[in-house]
N, C-alpha and C positions, 0 to 999 in steps of 0.2 A: 504494500500500500504506500509506504514511504517513497519507494522508487518512482511511483507515478505522480506523486504530489508536486515535485519540482517542475517536471515538464508541463504538467497541466497548468500550474501557476504561470509559468513563462508564456504559454500559449494564450491564456486569458489576458495577460498584460500586452502581448504583442499584437493580438488580433485587432483591437480598436485602433491602435497606432497605424497598422497597415491599412485599415479601411479609411482612416482620415487622410492619409497620404494619397491614396488613390483618388478620393473625392477632390482633394485640393489640386491634383494634377489635371483632372478632368475639367475643373473650373478654369484653370489657367489656360488649357487648350481651347476651350470655348471662347474665352476672352481674346486670345490671340487670333482666332478665326474671325471674330467680330472686327478686330482692328484691321485685319487684312481685307475684309469685305467692304470697308467704308469707301464711298465714292463721293465726289462733289455733287451736292444737291440732296444728299441723304438727310432725313430728319433723325436726330439722335437725342438721347437723354443723358445728361452727365451724372456723376455720382452725387451731386448736390441737388438733383431733381430739376435742373434747368433744361428746357427744351430749346433746341437750336437747329440750324441748317448748316451742313458742312460746306464751306466755300473754298478752302485751300488745304491740300494734303502734301505740299511740296517738301516739308521737313519730316524726318524719320521719327522725331520725338514729340513734335507738337502739331497741332492743326488749328485752322482758323474756323471759328463758328460765328454765324450771324444770328444774334439773339433778338434783334429787332431790325426793321427796315433801315439799312445803312449803318448799323452798329455791329462791327465785327470785333471779336475778342480772340485772343490766343490761349489755347488750352493744351495741357499735356494729353497725349493720346490715351493714356491709361484712365483719364477722367471720364471717357465715354464708356458708359456701362450698358447701353441698350440702343438698338436701332429701331426706330419707330416705323412700322410698316404703314404705307398709305392706305387709307380706307377707300374701298371701291364704293362709290356712291350708288351705283346700280344695285349692287348686292345689298347695301343698307336699305334702299327703298323696298326691295323685295322682302327683306326680313321684316320690316315694319308693317307691310301690308299683310303678311302672314299672321303676325301677332295680333293685328286689328281684327282679322277674321276669327281667330281663336277667341278673342275677348267677346265678340258678338255672339258666338256659339255658346259660350259659357253664361252670358248674361240672360239668354233666353230660357235656360233651364232653371229649375228650382234648386235652392240651396238645401242640401240634405242636413246640414247642421242646424238650420232653423227648424226643420221638421223634428229632428231628434230632441231639440230643446223643448218644443211644444209637447212631445210625448212624455218627457220627463216631468214637466210641470203638471200634466194631467195625472200622472201616476202619484206624484207627491200629494196633490190635492185629494185624490181619492183615498189614499192611505191615511191622510190626516182625518178625513171624514169618518172612515171606518174605525179608526183608532178612538175617536171621540165617542162613538156609539157603544163601544164595549164597556 
């Protein structure tokens, strides 16, 4: 039993360390892929939550972001944490029409919770009446 204790203890200590290193490497690889995929005109979000448009990628360590019309600032590339995908307006319109149709279908039906509440109220009232007669 004692011969297995030390290897099991080492395994229990090494496993979380190994898993955290793998997760960190994966995150670093995803961040590097994001940096390599940036192009002029892309909408991005920085680590501080600032939304901007990429206007210049000529430097290896920095990039230029337009945060308002005519207002360009220089940022470290590592500060860009997310690439904002453009919203397809046609897809958005179709989704909103579908949800409106579902809302109309739901509003025409009766609400089962209201029926359940009415049934419970009737049961309570009848049990109170019968309890008072005994």
